[in-house]
C-alpha atoms as one frame of an Amber mdcrd trajectory, in Angstrom:
protein
-184.928   4.318  55.008-182.297   2.937  57.392-181.936   4.618  60.712-178.425
   5.141  62.014-177.123   5.026  65.590-180.215   3.383  67.013-180.306   0.739
  64.303-176.763  -0.325  65.008-177.626  -0.877  68.654-181.156  -2.231  68.543
-181.607  -3.595  65.009-184.912  -1.763  64.596-185.573  -0.394  61.106-189.263
   0.561  60.815-189.757   4.304  60.291-191.947   6.277  62.679-194.201   9.052
  61.415-195.663  11.704  63.670-198.228  13.954  61.996-196.468  13.094  58.754
-192.977  14.011  59.977-190.410  11.270  59.434-188.525  10.366  62.605-185.061
   8.821  62.334-182.462   8.170  65.007-180.135  11.088  65.685-176.808  10.786
  63.886-173.766  11.973  65.805-171.705  13.069  62.791-172.244  15.168  59.667
-170.580  15.197  56.259-170.954  18.920  55.703-170.841  22.080  57.748-173.631
  24.618  57.809-173.808  27.071  54.897-175.723  30.333  54.758-178.766  30.174
  52.505-181.059  33.167  52.133-182.867  32.527  48.857-186.645  32.996  48.881
-187.165  30.983  45.707-189.590  28.061  45.766-189.534  24.743  43.908-192.724
  22.728  43.418-192.270  19.097  42.357-195.195  17.204  40.808-194.740  13.441
  40.768-196.695  11.466  38.150-196.916   8.084  39.842-197.041   4.995  37.658
-194.953   5.890  34.607-196.387   8.464  32.223-196.914   7.614  28.538-194.755
  10.296  26.974-195.697   9.408  23.395-199.322  10.124  24.253-198.438  13.327
  26.126-196.159  14.950  23.543-196.768  13.425  20.125-193.898  13.506  17.575
-195.833  14.369  14.431-192.850  13.712  12.165-192.986  10.092  13.410-196.772
   9.865  13.308-197.111   7.292  10.504-194.840   4.802  12.274-196.507   5.430
  15.605-199.899   4.859  14.014-198.788   1.388  12.898-197.618   0.541  16.414
-200.454   2.205  18.354-203.403   1.804  16.035-205.953   1.587  18.870-204.628
   4.283  21.191-202.928   6.956  19.070-204.505  10.420  19.140-206.007  11.337
  15.737-203.804  13.880  14.024-206.836  16.126  13.592-207.297  16.345  17.393
-203.789  17.167  18.630-202.735  20.565  19.977-199.922  21.656  17.678-196.750
  23.129  19.142-193.465  23.714  17.312-190.881  21.471  15.676-193.392  18.847
  14.498-194.488  18.293  18.083-198.028  18.261  19.472-199.798  17.908  22.825
-202.612  15.612  23.863-205.933  17.429  23.303-206.763  17.182  27.019-203.878
  19.516  27.861-205.375  22.832  26.778-204.208  24.552  29.980-200.606  23.480
  29.444-200.845  24.480  25.795-201.855  27.977  26.904-198.888  28.156  29.269
-196.650  27.060  26.404-198.059  29.783  24.168-197.384  32.317  26.936-193.748
  31.239  27.240-194.290  29.783  30.716-193.624  26.111  29.913-190.352  24.320
  29.198-190.566  20.895  27.528-187.611  18.519  27.800-187.647  15.542  25.446
-186.848  11.919  26.323-185.675  12.163  29.938-184.458   9.052  31.768-181.191
   7.656  33.167-178.650   5.110  31.883-179.557   1.468  32.507-183.261   2.133
  32.973-184.919   0.028  35.661-188.583  -0.686  34.903-189.644  -1.517  38.454
-191.937   1.158  39.900-190.265   0.959  43.299-186.641   0.881  42.229-187.039
   3.494  39.516-188.845   5.821  41.923-185.961   5.333  44.366-183.545   6.350
  41.633-185.527   9.480  40.685-185.938  10.602  44.300-182.371   9.841  45.415
-180.720  10.674  42.051-178.488   7.638  42.483-176.877   5.684  39.659-179.050
   2.764  38.565-176.590   0.255  40.030-176.317   1.906  43.470-178.716   2.365
  46.369-178.486   5.722  48.139-180.349   6.378  51.377-180.682  10.153  50.997
-182.743  12.231  48.577-181.232  14.724  46.156-182.944  17.672  47.846-182.208
  16.139  51.226-178.493  16.325  50.430-178.868  19.901  49.237-180.574  20.881
  52.492-178.167  18.834  54.614-175.275  20.893  53.269-176.957  24.017  54.620
-178.542  22.787  57.855-176.069  20.174  59.009-177.480  19.791  62.543-181.069
  19.143  61.456-183.288  18.017  63.153-181.536  19.115  66.352-182.344  22.716
  67.217-185.090  23.197  64.631-187.313  25.089  64.265-185.569  28.180  65.592
-185.751  31.951  65.269-183.868  32.007  61.965-185.658  28.962  60.497-189.174
  28.848  62.000-190.877  27.122  59.041-190.608  23.626  57.566-187.874  23.353
  54.955-190.109  21.241  52.732-193.751  20.158  52.685-195.316  17.106  51.076
-199.040  17.335  50.411-200.168  13.811  51.265-199.887  11.018  53.802-196.147
  10.361  53.715-193.058  12.506  53.487-191.201  12.414  50.199-187.937  10.492
  49.996-186.684  13.333  47.791-186.017  15.322  50.979-184.500  12.531  53.084
-181.373  13.736  54.849-178.704  11.958  56.845-180.596  11.872  60.122-184.130
  12.956  59.293-186.464  13.941  56.520-186.542  17.668  55.825-190.130  17.374
  54.604-193.313  17.483  56.663-196.393  15.730  55.284-199.782  17.422  55.580
-203.164  16.702  54.064-205.425  19.404  55.440-204.069  22.751  56.626-207.267
  23.230  58.594-206.801  20.015  60.555-203.332  20.248  62.085-204.198  19.464
  65.679-201.398  19.616  68.258-200.015  16.320  69.533-199.566  15.683  73.227
-195.889  16.067  74.099-196.121  14.034  77.306-194.431  14.776  80.586-190.845
  15.984  80.822-188.489  13.779  82.760-185.020  12.298  82.917-184.459   9.596
  80.334-182.103   6.625  80.693-178.825   6.670  78.749-179.860   3.633  76.713
-181.091   3.010  73.155-184.647   3.236  74.507-183.913   6.602  76.108-182.232
   7.946  72.975-185.156   6.962  70.822-187.707   8.368  73.244-185.782  11.646
  73.383-185.823  11.783  69.608-189.556  11.053  69.569-190.285  13.815  72.067
-188.231  16.273  70.039-190.001  15.286  66.833-193.430  15.782  68.395-192.398
  19.193  69.696-190.966  20.087  66.298-194.132  18.940  64.527-196.332  21.055
  66.792-194.173  24.132  66.226-194.176  23.658  62.464-197.929  23.067  62.503
-198.465  26.416  64.218-196.501  28.149  61.464-198.468  26.357  58.758-201.824
  27.194  60.347-200.841  30.850  60.646-199.810  30.996  56.982-203.006  29.231
  55.908-205.098  31.748  57.866-203.267  34.655  56.263-202.976  33.276  52.752
-205.526  33.282  49.970-206.185  32.081  46.425-207.108  34.251  43.473-207.606
  31.587  40.774-210.341  28.977  40.412-209.377  25.354  41.066-211.518  22.364
  40.063-213.066  20.946  43.217-212.986  17.349  41.975-209.306  17.513  41.009
-207.132  16.315  43.894-203.928  17.604  42.342-205.534  21.001  41.829-206.592
  21.094  45.469-203.067  20.167  46.579-201.580  22.966  44.469-204.247  25.320
  45.788-202.926  24.602  49.280-199.363  25.278  48.130-200.380  28.644  46.653
-202.287  29.512  49.830-199.267  28.808  52.036-196.941  30.787  49.789-199.437
  33.643  49.821-199.537  33.466  53.610-195.800  34.059  53.848-194.647  30.571
  54.853-190.893  30.312  54.397-190.975  26.761  53.038-188.982  26.557  49.793
-189.774  23.041  48.560-193.218  21.536  48.003-193.934  18.054  46.673-197.338
  16.970  45.358-198.354  13.901  43.376-200.978  12.458  41.100-201.365   8.698
  40.636-202.859   6.375  38.050-200.301   6.596  35.233-199.623   2.832  35.194
-201.889   2.427  32.164-201.420  -1.236  31.261-205.064  -1.574  30.288-207.921
   0.699  29.268-205.729   3.665  28.435-208.492   4.572  25.976-212.165   3.565
  26.020-214.619   2.359  23.380-212.138   2.862  20.586-212.012   6.622  21.291
-208.342   7.543  21.646-209.062  11.009  23.071-211.013   9.521  25.990-210.042
   7.169  28.795-207.775   6.999  31.822-204.785   8.766  30.357-206.850  11.569
  28.863-208.465  12.164  32.262-205.083  12.183  34.024-203.557  14.623  31.559
-206.600  16.884  31.833-206.288  16.882  35.637-202.560  17.597  35.442-202.974
  20.366  32.881-205.889  22.046  34.630-204.191  21.935  38.031-200.913  23.426
  36.806-202.712  26.127  34.812-204.771  27.202  37.827-201.718  27.200  40.083
-199.634  29.248  37.670-202.500  31.719  37.221-202.882  31.979  41.000-199.254
  32.735  41.784-199.057  35.275  38.965-202.233  37.061  40.074-200.822  37.295
  43.602-197.531  38.731  42.401-195.047  36.013  43.347-194.774  34.215  40.019
-191.106  35.176  39.728-190.340  33.217  42.918-191.919  29.878  41.973-190.678
  27.140  39.644-192.550  23.891  38.994-191.246  20.589  37.649-192.965  17.300
  36.792-191.364  13.861  36.908-192.398  10.224  36.510-190.410   7.053  37.175
-190.315   6.003  33.502-192.136   6.293  30.202-194.116   3.596  28.404-193.144
   1.265  25.569-193.433   2.430  21.986-196.005  -0.174  20.931-199.398  -0.636
  22.545-200.212  -3.936  24.215-203.226  -6.185  23.668-205.220  -4.531  26.465
-205.527  -1.101  24.823-202.747   0.156  27.049-198.971   0.452  27.275-196.336
  -1.291  29.388-193.299  -0.029  31.295-190.779   1.714  29.077-187.758   4.002
  29.220-187.690   7.763  28.598-190.513  10.322  28.679-190.805  14.114  28.491
-190.347  16.281  31.573-192.109  19.635  31.990-190.870  22.742  33.816-193.193
  25.696  34.301-193.086  29.221  35.688-192.286  32.808  34.825-188.567  32.097
  34.746-188.288  29.174  32.341-186.440  29.277  29.053-189.462  28.439  26.882
-187.580  26.680  24.064-188.206  22.948  23.589-185.109  21.074  24.737-184.170
  18.142  22.530-185.516  16.619  19.358-188.458  14.316  18.714-187.737  10.675
  19.579-186.976   8.456  16.602-189.469   5.625  16.061-188.059   2.615  14.176
-190.122   1.049  11.426-189.662  -2.348  13.085-189.253  -2.330  16.861-187.709
  -4.769  19.286-189.804  -6.544  21.960-190.490  -4.148  24.875-188.686  -1.298
  23.122-188.979   2.093  24.791-188.125   5.648  23.861-184.352   6.133  23.972
-182.792   8.537  26.481-181.668  11.992  25.370-181.290  13.760  28.735-180.212
  12.412  32.100-182.731  13.638  34.682-179.894  14.434  37.077-178.686  17.142
  34.711-182.111  18.783  34.929-182.058  18.548  38.726-178.544  19.967  38.770
-179.443  22.852  36.467-182.297  23.754  38.809-180.004  23.615  41.849-177.342
  25.732  40.165-179.491  28.318  38.396-182.556  28.501  40.652-181.043  28.018
  44.101-177.541  29.293  43.282-175.714  26.105  44.279-172.066  26.123  43.127
-171.283  23.810  40.229-168.841  21.673  42.222-171.392  21.179  44.987-173.973
  20.122  42.408-171.524  17.468  41.245-171.133  16.215  44.820-174.895  16.091
  45.325-175.719  14.417  41.987-172.920  13.058  39.790-169.479  14.125  38.677
-170.449  14.074  34.990-173.196  16.656  35.546-173.835  18.891  32.519-175.702
  22.161  32.913-178.749  22.558  30.645-180.678  25.667  29.539-183.717  25.282
  31.813-184.130  28.874  33.061-184.251  32.180  31.250-180.937  34.025  31.508
-182.573  36.951  33.351-183.694  34.653  36.186-180.469  32.808  36.875-179.561
  33.094  40.552-175.797  33.475  40.101-174.286  35.059  37.012-172.729  32.225
  34.997-172.385  31.253  31.384-175.756  29.802  30.518-175.677  27.009  27.926
-177.812  27.199  24.830-179.275  24.314  22.897-178.230  25.169  19.342-177.611
  21.857  17.565-176.486  23.556  14.358-172.868  23.779  15.560-172.581  19.990
  15.796-173.243  17.279  13.223-173.035  13.516  13.656-173.884  10.606  11.378
-173.049   6.917  11.292-172.129   4.724   8.337-173.204   2.213   7.360-176.576
   2.113   9.074-177.768  -0.671   9.246-174.323  -2.027  10.097-172.683  -5.436
  10.228-169.215  -5.107  11.698-167.551  -1.698  12.117-169.688   1.438  12.500
-168.020   4.758  11.638-169.280   7.888  13.375-168.588  11.121  11.507-168.524
  14.045  13.922-168.152  17.687  12.973-167.804  20.445  15.575-167.825  24.188
  15.007-165.811  24.641  18.215-164.071  22.471  20.773-166.252  20.454  23.134
-166.289  17.691  25.739-167.755  14.758  23.809-169.460  11.700  25.274-170.743
   8.979  22.904-172.583   5.941  24.271-174.537   2.985  22.885-177.847   1.828
  24.405-180.065  -1.135  23.566-183.791  -0.998  22.851-184.827  -1.295  26.522
-182.494   1.421  27.837-179.475  -0.608  28.966-176.137   1.066  28.374-174.000
  -1.210  26.200-170.813   0.785  25.821-169.117   4.144  26.205-167.515   4.659
  22.812-165.603   7.842  23.688-165.580  10.358  26.508-162.966  13.033  25.847
-162.232  16.497  24.552-162.411  17.127  20.801-161.322  20.293  19.069-163.199
  22.050  16.273-163.253  20.230  12.960-164.136  16.836  11.513-163.519  13.614
  13.414-164.146   9.939  12.668-164.811   7.492  15.504-165.053   3.720  14.985
-167.074   1.213  16.970-166.997  -2.557  16.563-170.533  -3.974  16.439-169.461
  -7.597  15.756-170.446  -8.834  19.209-173.830  -7.135  19.308-176.862  -9.323
  18.546-178.896  -8.095  15.595-181.503  -5.500  16.546-182.197  -1.851  17.312
-179.680   0.194  19.286-179.339   3.925  19.901-176.268   6.092  20.021-176.442
   9.076  22.358-174.006  11.893  21.738-173.396  14.730  24.168-171.144  17.582
  23.106-171.071  20.083  25.997-174.789  20.695  26.684-176.027  19.652  23.224
-177.504  16.162  22.940-178.396  13.926  20.025-179.940  10.422  20.158-180.369
   8.408  16.965-181.140   4.874  15.848-178.344   2.413  15.078-179.485  -0.842
  13.486-177.234  -3.896  13.722-177.698  -6.728  11.214
């Protein structure tokens, strides 16, 4: 992450970490003024590093025969899956998550990605943590911008009497870029709450008015800030407790155990980020021809067990209504298996939201699997991840809609992620009822002009786009307001090479993604 005033003078760009706290040069200006923020709600982000295989996590049973032809060595036997609703099933290793689903504590969002999918681990992770468009590089995180709007002077003057605790905590070695602000990272990285030893702050003295002096002043302030935050964390850890059992050999479970302990201890931190790695399953996704065993099965079992224990813990301690959890991964995997009993980088994958306050309905429809796929074809996008982030900001943290658009993107569409009773600010909550909208295309397969027949029960803002088999956006067909009734929209496919494409329709908050084959 680029540093600001000091970089321009000295040319230095390497970040400095003190006890896990990111140190950046002090910026002299701010984009936003301070805003009051008194919510006690907590967001826990779980990052699945490597690119999770969504088709092995949530299995579309209505597409099972086609999947079986494309994944003959790795597909879960239909007799072993954990059945959900709507012809959808879970991997058998996810019994804990299945129980949360049955209890109405789990929200499943189908086929989440972003337009123009980038399949690089590093770049795609940058996009998910910054919430930037695929073609732009942003140097702040989406939660960093949210926090910057409220604490514009950070890190100067923090901690203080009103804000004594870290704004965000990453369980791990490095702070999360999700919380990167304009002039510092709002997150503090910790590994062991019982090993937060104070750092020597050195001797006070007059510093020269030079780039060296500015940087040293910033370093001294960061060390002091780290020590003060560490005291707050240690106090919360000493006071807090855990009521649920966590698997001792499950690192994610132990990280979430720490989060629950700190919440229980009264720490005022509102954002926690934890991660689990190993999802880059190019080879050995299954072992010895047993599709229910192997790397991915172990990862999903660890994820499921950890989340189940955490959710049980916070409910037993009485603060389940204050905590919302969300998983994300940089991309999904390709539809077909490779020759190494694994899967390669793909496009969209499911996202999971858990907690007492979720709207438990499955969001979206099962991905469509073509009978014949294109090379490297991935699952087509239904939902832009930024709309999920924005819905959490608006409904969980009470961020005004216009501010959400500034933080994320101007085309933000609110989605039904939370239960109506838990929404922070009373607003019209969207519902995902696809029955009011119908769309079809003729002919399909097409050579030449494709005609989209759209029928709406009421007026809606309509956005219709075409994507290729690897997630690249080809065209925006229409983006405008349509009134209730029947409409016909034409699209010229003459210039498209033959192959599989997908049209993605959004009418208000309702989404539909379907296959379009060009001859």
